[in-house]
C-alpha positions as CSV (number, residue, x, y, z in Angstrom):
1,X,-14.7,44.8,59.7
2,X,-11.9,46.8,61.3
3,X,-9.6,43.7,61.1
4,X,-10.5,43.3,57.4
5,X,-9.7,46.9,56.8
6,X,-6.4,46.7,58.6
7,X,-5.5,43.5,56.6
8,X,-6.3,45.2,53.3
9,X,-4.3,48.3,54.1
10,X,-1.3,46.2,55.2
11,X,-1.5,44.0,52.1
12,X,-1.6,46.9,49.7
13,X,1.3,48.6,51.4
14,X,3.4,45.5,51.3
15,X,2.9,44.9,47.5
16,X,3.5,48.6,46.8
17,X,0.1,49.3,45.2
18,X,-1.0,52.1,47.5
19,X,2.3,53.9,47.5
20,X,2.5,54.2,43.7
21,X,-1.1,55.4,43.3
22,X,-0.8,57.9,46.2
23,X,2.5,59.3,44.8
24,X,0.8,59.8,41.4
25,X,-2.2,61.5,42.9
26,X,0.0,63.9,45.0
27,X,2.2,64.7,41.9
28,X,-1.0,65.8,40.0
29,X,-1.9,68.1,42.9
30,X,1.6,69.5,43.0
31,X,1.4,70.4,39.3
32,X,-1.4,72.9,39.9
33,X,-0.6,76.6,40.1
34,X,-1.3,77.7,42.8
35,X,-1.6,74.6,44.9
36,X,-5.0,73.9,46.2
37,X,-4.4,73.8,49.9
38,X,-7.8,72.2,50.7
39,X,-7.1,69.3,48.3
40,X,-3.6,68.9,49.7
41,X,-5.0,68.7,53.2
42,X,-7.6,66.2,52.1
43,X,-4.9,64.1,50.5
44,X,-2.8,64.1,53.7
45,X,-5.8,63.2,55.8
46,X,-6.6,60.2,53.6
47,X,-3.2,58.9,52.8
48,X,0.4,58.7,54.0
49,X,2.5,61.4,52.3
50,X,5.4,59.9,50.3
51,X,8.7,60.5,52.1
52,X,10.2,62.2,49.1
53,X,7.6,65.0,49.2
54,X,6.8,65.1,52.9
55,X,9.2,68.0,53.8
56,X,7.8,70.2,51.0
57,X,4.2,69.3,51.7
58,X,4.5,70.0,55.4
59,X,6.1,73.4,54.8
60,X,3.1,74.4,52.6
61,X,0.5,73.1,55.0
62,X,2.2,74.9,57.9
63,X,2.4,78.2,56.0
64,X,6.2,78.1,55.9
65,X,6.0,78.2,52.1
66,X,3.2,79.8,50.0
67,X,0.9,77.8,47.7
68,X,2.7,79.4,44.7
69,X,5.5,77.0,43.8
70,X,7.3,79.7,41.8
71,X,7.9,81.6,45.0
72,X,9.2,78.6,47.0
73,X,12.9,79.3,46.4
74,X,12.7,83.0,47.2
75,X,10.7,82.5,50.4
76,X,13.0,79.7,51.5
77,X,16.0,81.9,51.0
78,X,14.4,84.5,53.3
79,X,13.7,81.8,55.9
80,X,17.3,80.6,55.6
81,X,18.7,84.1,56.2
82,X,16.5,84.5,59.3
83,X,17.7,81.1,60.6
84,X,21.3,82.1,60.0
85,X,20.9,85.4,61.8
86,X,19.4,83.7,64.8
87,X,22.2,81.1,64.9
88,X,24.9,83.8,64.8
89,X,23.1,85.8,67.5
90,X,22.9,83.0,70.0
91,X,26.5,82.2,69.4
92,X,27.7,85.8,69.7
93,X,25.5,86.5,72.8
94,X,26.8,83.2,74.3
95,X,23.2,82.1,75.0
96,X,24.0,78.5,74.6
97,X,27.1,76.2,74.4
98,X,27.5,75.6,70.7
99,X,28.6,72.0,71.5
100,X,25.2,71.4,73.1
101,X,22.7,69.1,71.3
102,X,21.3,70.8,68.2
103,X,17.8,70.6,69.6
104,X,18.9,72.8,72.5
105,X,20.6,75.3,70.2
106,X,17.4,75.5,68.1
107,X,15.4,76.1,71.3
108,X,17.6,79.0,72.3
109,X,17.2,80.5,68.8
110,X,13.4,80.2,69.1
111,X,13.5,81.8,72.6
112,X,15.6,84.7,71.2
113,X,13.2,85.1,68.3
114,X,10.3,85.3,70.8
115,X,12.2,88.0,72.8
116,X,12.0,86.1,76.1
117,X,14.6,84.9,78.5
118,X,13.2,81.4,78.9
119,X,10.9,79.1,77.0
120,X,7.4,80.5,77.5
121,X,4.6,78.6,79.2
122,X,1.5,77.8,77.3
123,X,-1.2,80.2,78.7
124,X,-4.1,77.7,79.2
125,X,-2.1,74.9,80.9
126,X,1.2,76.4,82.1
127,X,2.9,73.6,80.2
128,X,6.5,74.5,79.4
129,X,6.9,75.0,75.6
130,X,10.4,73.6,75.8
131,X,9.0,70.2,76.5
132,X,7.1,70.5,73.2
133,X,9.9,72.1,71.1
134,X,12.9,70.0,72.1
135,X,11.4,66.4,71.5
136,X,9.8,67.6,68.3
137,X,13.1,69.1,67.1
138,X,15.0,65.9,68.0
139,X,12.6,63.9,65.9
140,X,12.8,66.3,63.0
141,X,16.6,66.2,63.1
142,X,16.3,62.5,62.4
143,X,13.8,62.9,59.6
144,X,15.5,65.8,57.7
145,X,19.0,66.8,56.8
146,X,18.4,70.5,56.4
147,X,18.5,72.2,59.9
148,X,16.7,75.2,58.4
149,X,13.7,73.1,57.6
150,X,13.8,71.5,61.1
151,X,13.8,74.9,62.8
152,X,10.8,76.3,60.8
153,X,8.7,73.1,61.0
154,X,9.4,72.8,64.7
155,X,8.4,76.4,65.3
156,X,5.1,75.8,63.5
157,X,4.3,72.5,65.3
158,X,5.0,74.1,68.6
159,X,2.7,77.0,67.7
160,X,0.1,74.4,66.7
161,X,0.4,72.6,70.1
162,X,0.1,76.0,71.9
163,X,-3.2,76.6,70.1
164,X,-4.3,73.1,70.9
165,X,-4.0,73.7,74.7
166,X,-7.6,74.9,75.0
167,X,-8.8,71.6,73.5
168,X,-6.7,69.2,75.6
169,X,-9.7,68.2,77.6
170,X,-11.6,67.3,74.4
171,X,-8.7,65.2,73.3
172,X,-8.6,63.4,76.6
173,X,-12.4,62.8,76.5
174,X,-12.1,61.4,73.0
175,X,-9.4,59.0,74.3
176,X,-11.6,57.8,77.2
177,X,-14.7,57.4,74.9
178,X,-12.8,55.5,72.2
179,X,-10.8,53.2,74.6
180,X,-14.0,52.2,76.3
181,X,-15.7,51.5,73.0
182,X,-12.7,49.6,71.5
183,X,-11.6,47.6,74.5
184,X,-14.1,47.7,77.4
185,X,-12.2,45.1,79.4
186,X,-9.0,47.1,79.3
187,X,-10.8,50.4,80.1
188,X,-12.5,48.9,83.1
189,X,-9.3,47.4,84.4
190,X,-7.6,50.8,84.2
191,X,-10.6,52.3,85.9
192,X,-10.6,49.7,88.7
193,X,-7.0,50.3,89.6
194,X,-7.2,54.1,89.3
195,X,-4.7,54.1,86.5
196,X,-6.6,56.2,83.9
197,X,-5.4,59.4,85.5
198,X,-1.8,58.4,85.6
199,X,-1.5,57.9,81.8
200,X,0.7,60.7,80.5
201,X,-1.9,62.0,78.0
202,X,-0.9,65.6,78.4
203,X,2.8,64.8,77.7
204,X,1.9,62.6,74.7
205,X,-0.4,65.2,73.2
206,X,1.9,68.2,73.8
207,X,4.9,66.6,72.2
208,X,2.8,64.9,69.5
209,X,4.3,61.6,70.6
210,X,7.8,62.7,69.8
211,X,10.2,60.6,71.9
212,X,7.4,58.1,72.5
213,X,7.1,56.6,69.0
214,X,9.9,56.2,66.5
215,X,10.6,58.8,63.8
216,X,9.1,56.7,60.9
217,X,5.9,56.0,62.7
218,X,5.6,59.6,63.9
219,X,5.9,61.0,60.3
220,X,2.6,59.2,59.4
221,X,0.9,60.6,62.5
222,X,2.3,64.1,61.8
223,X,0.9,64.0,58.2
224,X,-2.5,64.4,59.9
225,X,-1.4,66.9,62.5
226,X,0.1,69.2,59.9
227,X,-3.2,68.9,58.0
228,X,-5.0,70.3,61.1
229,X,-6.3,67.1,62.7
230,X,-5.0,66.9,66.2
231,X,-7.7,64.3,67.1
232,X,-5.4,61.7,65.5
233,X,-3.4,62.0,68.7
234,X,-6.3,60.6,70.8
235,X,-6.4,57.6,68.5
236,X,-2.7,57.1,68.8
237,X,-3.0,57.1,72.5
238,X,-5.9,54.6,72.3
239,X,-3.9,52.2,70.1
240,X,-0.8,52.6,72.2
241,X,-2.6,51.4,75.3
242,X,-4.5,48.6,73.4
243,X,-1.2,47.4,71.8
244,X,0.2,47.0,75.3
245,X,-3.0,45.5,76.8
246,X,-1.5,42.2,77.8
247,X,1.1,43.8,80.1
248,X,-1.4,46.4,81.3
249,X,-4.0,43.8,82.2
250,X,-1.3,42.1,84.4
251,X,-0.6,45.4,86.2
252,X,-2.1,45.6,89.7
253,X,-1.2,49.3,90.4
254,X,-1.2,52.6,88.5
255,X,2.6,52.7,89.0
256,X,2.9,49.4,87.1
257,X,0.7,50.7,84.3
258,X,2.8,53.8,84.0
259,X,5.9,51.6,83.7
260,X,4.2,49.6,81.0
261,X,3.4,52.6,78.8
262,X,6.9,54.0,79.4
263,X,8.6,50.9,77.9
264,X,7.2,50.4,74.4
265,X,8.7,47.5,72.5
266,X,10.3,48.8,69.3
267,X,8.4,46.4,67.1
268,X,5.1,47.8,68.4
269,X,5.7,51.5,67.4
270,X,4.8,51.2,63.8
271,X,1.8,49.0,64.6
272,X,0.5,51.7,66.9
273,X,0.8,54.3,64.2
274,X,-0.8,52.2,61.5
275,X,-3.6,51.0,63.6
276,X,-4.3,54.5,65.0
277,X,-4.6,55.9,61.4
278,X,-6.8,52.9,60.4
279,X,-9.1,53.4,63.4
280,X,-9.3,57.2,62.9
281,X,-10.2,56.8,59.2
282,X,-12.7,53.9,60.0
283,X,-14.6,56.3,62.3
284,X,-15.0,58.8,59.5
285,X,-12.1,61.2,59.8
286,X,-13.0,64.3,57.9
287,X,-11.5,67.8,58.0
288,X,-14.8,69.3,59.1
289,X,-15.2,66.8,61.9
290,X,-11.8,67.7,63.4
291,X,-12.1,71.3,64.5
292,X,-9.6,71.2,67.4
293,X,-6.9,72.9,65.4
294,X,-8.8,76.1,64.7
295,X,-6.7,79.1,65.9
């Protein structure tokens, strides 16, 4: 049944049927004043957000912009002014080499805004927030041209991950349960060679797979994350491991497994994202069932 569902989804996407209908549905929601945020989240949980609207939709979901479309321009002007003030400040205070990668400059702006000397550690896990902020910023810089948008979305996603720390154990448990259910042979093999514990789940979850999967694939996953559904990350981890099962089953040590999952073939990345979403939806993904994002 899962295979049939995956085939149907792929076919509709290839012939362009789903994309057209989804775009029309989203445009109807965007004509409402104010936008209904609950309906918008439900749309993003069920479908892939059309690329032309993704930036705007994410900013509303992440509370960067209000649900009142008439206020979007004014609010974004204020966001831009704050961004420019921070950019000037890090340059004048010489907090960073302005020739450094833009993700590092954005990080220094965020640190300054937080009034700290270094990137803060997440309280529950002591995970360095820079290891969340920088890879997410690098991905967003590939997705969007406006650096102002990148900064604000990156800030919001980093805050989301910070609030997610208390639930990392639940995300890992969901990964183990689902992997055993979907591919018992692979799960038992990882268990037998003590490789389950070396899988970089904390890193994957805390950067929301930025730097692990390609930008296009990530955007589909982040549609769900921005809608308040971090559990999609567990399904992405499951499908990443299953997609690499042939090489993993050949591995005889945990070190070899770690090498396998660190070298993801480019052609596999979109497959991982699509199958993760299909699997997540197949098992009844609903906003009320994914409470890990509650602040």
